[in-house]
C-alpha positions as a printed NumPy array, in Angstrom:
array([[138.87 , -48.789, 124.665],
       [140.971, -50.822, 122.849],
       [144.448, -49.596, 123.976],
       [146.689, -52.441, 121.8  ],
       [147.425, -49.902, 119.117],
       [148.733, -48.138, 121.503],
       [152.1  , -50.404, 122.895],
       [154.432, -50.331, 121.118],
       [157.166, -53.292, 122.623],
       [159.966, -52.485, 124.269],
       [162.815, -54.936, 125.569],
       [163.868, -55.822, 128.877],
       [165.837, -57.69 , 131.075],
       [164.102, -56.299, 134.119],
       [160.476, -58.561, 134.942],
       [158.032, -56.113, 136.133],
       [155.226, -58.04 , 138.091],
       [152.41 , -56.09 , 138.606],
       [149.731, -56.901, 141.688],
       [146.757, -55.733, 140.666],
       [143.51 , -55.62 , 143.112],
       [140.836, -57.415, 141.849],
       [138.357, -54.046, 141.538],
       [141.055, -52.863, 138.29 ],
       [141.12 , -55.727, 136.875],
       [137.93 , -54.409, 134.428],
       [138.583, -50.436, 135.372],
       [138.352, -48.869, 131.849],
       [140.921, -45.994, 133.176],
       [142.956, -48.926, 134.39 ],
       [146.701, -48.297, 133.372],
       [148.745, -51.276, 134.356],
       [147.705, -53.01 , 130.789],
       [149.939, -50.885, 129.055],
       [152.901, -51.967, 131.633],
       [151.859, -56.082, 130.489],
       [151.503, -55.268, 126.434],
       [154.487, -53.836, 125.926],
       [156.702, -55.368, 127.714],
       [157.21 , -59.489, 127.083],
       [158.832, -59.477, 130.876],
       [155.758, -58.237, 132.853],
       [152.855, -60.404, 134.219],
       [149.766, -59.45 , 136.48 ],
       [148.641, -61.452, 139.457],
       [145.184, -60.503, 140.421],
       [144.441, -60.622, 143.936],
       [144.307, -58.521, 147.6  ],
       [145.814, -60.102, 149.627],
       [149.354, -62.05 , 148.207],
       [150.363, -64.054, 151.38 ],
       [149.524, -67.298, 150.364],
       [149.572, -66.669, 146.287],
       [151.785, -69.839, 145.111],
       [153.361, -68.136, 141.755],
       [153.98 , -65.614, 143.668],
       [155.464, -66.832, 146.289],
       [157.632, -69.351, 143.954],
       [158.648, -66.109, 142.635],
       [159.948, -64.774, 145.509],
       [162.215, -67.78 , 146.181],
       [163.83 , -67.653, 142.963],
       [167.652, -67.954, 143.526],
       [169.101, -64.923, 141.172],
       [166.701, -62.987, 141.512],
       [167.099, -59.107, 142.729],
       [163.686, -58.618, 144.103],
       [161.998, -55.288, 145.119],
       [158.866, -53.878, 145.913],
       [157.772, -50.164, 144.714],
       [155.529, -49.166, 147.609],
       [155.953, -46.127, 149.489],
       [156.863, -47.572, 153.172],
       [158.34 , -46.016, 155.967],
       [161.186, -48.513, 155.144],
       [161.092, -47.754, 151.563],
       [164.913, -46.299, 150.278],
       [164.46 , -43.537, 147.844],
       [165.425, -45.559, 144.436],
       [167.386, -43.26 , 143.16 ],
       [169.434, -44.019, 145.906],
       [169.712, -47.364, 145.872],
       [170.156, -47.658, 142.775],
       [173.03 , -45.092, 143.147],
       [174.826, -47.397, 145.72 ],
       [175.151, -50.126, 143.824],
       [177.167, -48.588, 141.043],
       [179.372, -46.68 , 143.65 ],
       [180.058, -50.355, 145.358],
       [179.808, -52.259, 141.935],
       [176.937, -53.692, 143.146],
       [174.759, -54.118, 140.227],
       [172.973, -57.389, 139.57 ],
       [175.771, -59.614, 137.555],
       [174.786, -61.759, 134.533],
       [173.647, -64.455, 136.812],
       [170.752, -62.088, 138.235],
       [168.564, -59.864, 137.133],
       [165.689, -56.65 , 138.934],
       [162.39 , -58.235, 139.6  ],
       [160.091, -54.628, 140.183],
       [156.618, -55.722, 142.414],
       [154.264, -53.085, 142.084],
       [151.202, -52.203, 143.314],
       [147.724, -51.578, 140.762],
       [145.64 , -50.473, 143.012],
       [143.737, -46.504, 144.291],
       [145.946, -45.4  , 146.831],
       [143.152, -46.715, 149.658],
       [143.462, -50.045, 147.758],
       [147.117, -50.251, 147.441],
       [147.469, -49.713, 151.142],
       [145.666, -52.058, 152.194],
       [147.056, -55.027, 150.229],
       [150.851, -53.202, 151.323],
       [149.447, -53.988, 154.839],
       [147.32 , -57.579, 153.846],
       [150.848, -59.381, 151.683],
       [152.809, -59.847, 155.001],
       [155.766, -61.72 , 152.162],
       [155.78 , -58.85 , 150.5  ],
       [157.37 , -57.505, 154.247],
       [160.45 , -58.865, 154.126],
       [161.7  , -57.557, 150.805],
       [163.717, -54.445, 149.894],
       [161.261, -51.553, 149.508],
       [161.425, -48.545, 146.992],
       [159.699, -44.822, 146.82 ],
       [160.331, -43.105, 143.251],
       [161.104, -38.991, 143.966],
       [159.054, -37.322, 145.201],
       [158.809, -34.595, 143.316],
       [157.358, -36.38 , 139.794],
       [154.092, -34.658, 139.105],
       [151.377, -37.041, 137.484],
       [149.282, -36.789, 134.833],
       [146.121, -38.524, 135.971],
       [143.714, -36.429, 134.199],
       [140.492, -39.195, 133.838],
       [141.034, -40.371, 137.899],
       [141.527, -38.809, 140.768],
       [144.447, -38.382, 143.466],
       [144.97 , -37.522, 146.587],
       [148.5  , -35.506, 145.751],
       [150.166, -33.412, 142.743],
       [152.56 , -36.072, 142.881],
       [150.422, -39.404, 142.668],
       [151.243, -41.503, 139.742],
       [149.284, -43.656, 137.821],
       [150.288, -47.387, 137.303],
       [151.773, -46.954, 134.195],
       [153.938, -44.108, 135.433],
       [154.976, -45.487, 138.525],
       [155.972, -48.114, 135.745],
       [158.191, -45.979, 133.58 ],
       [159.963, -44.602, 135.755],
       [161.006, -47.35 , 138.171],
       [161.759, -49.021, 134.736],
       [163.865, -45.587, 133.688],
       [166.074, -44.74 , 136.92 ],
       [166.86 , -49.262, 136.821],
       [168.025, -49.262, 132.935],
       [168.681, -46.035, 131.56 ],
       [169.931, -47.171, 128.889],
       [166.529, -48.591, 126.986],
       [163.71 , -45.937, 126.089],
       [160.936, -46.407, 128.102],
       [158.951, -43.879, 126.707],
       [156.901, -45.827, 124.334],
       [154.909, -45.908, 127.94 ],
       [153.841, -42.509, 128.431],
       [153.506, -41.977, 124.893],
       [150.952, -44.665, 124.731],
       [149.373, -43.094, 128.333],
       [149.224, -39.745, 127.388],
       [146.787, -41.295, 123.771],
       [144.898, -43.587, 125.766],
       [144.242, -40.44 , 128.637],
       [143.328, -37.665, 125.407],
       [141.132, -40.137, 123.931],
       [139.099, -40.66 , 127.317],
       [138.9  , -36.903, 127.892],
       [137.843, -36.355, 124.394],
       [134.868, -38.074, 125.333],
       [133.979, -36.195, 128.509],
       [131.924, -33.34 , 127.397],
       [133.663, -30.307, 127.998],
       [131.594, -28.187, 130.567],
       [133.117, -31.332, 132.913],
       [136.638, -31.231, 131.524],
       [137.464, -28.061, 132.383],
       [136.738, -29.769, 136.35 ],
       [140.045, -31.97 , 135.431]])
């Protein structure tokens, strides 16, 4: 299903780098495409072990960029706590620096493997989203109610880092995509979702 018509361009200074597992590249239910089509300041890098990924490592060595990884590791800090601390300490990125968010795209099992293999990510600040968020990814199985699709996670991290920008079109495109996919599922199966 083509989703190009569902997306709307969103201007943001936050750079979003989606580290996509190779099994997600042609996944028809994948949502990373919504982010990459909507945000000009985003890109998708495909792989499993990004430790020796030349392009990513060049980005990680770039000066003047505040790079964070959205991943619920044991060392993760709640994103809203990090943002609140920076506001209170007035340490928000200066005009010479910007935010870069790394977002892992894959099933929970694949994302975990990507995290374990990609040692270059482990030294970066790791953040987690609020645990009470509910996902609406009805066409794919999730391990828990608060499991989010890639686009939902992207929406929440961008909204917390940059509350002055309206990121709602990301969720609108996602909802339309899910509704269209659900319409193709026979009713007796749809009720199970």
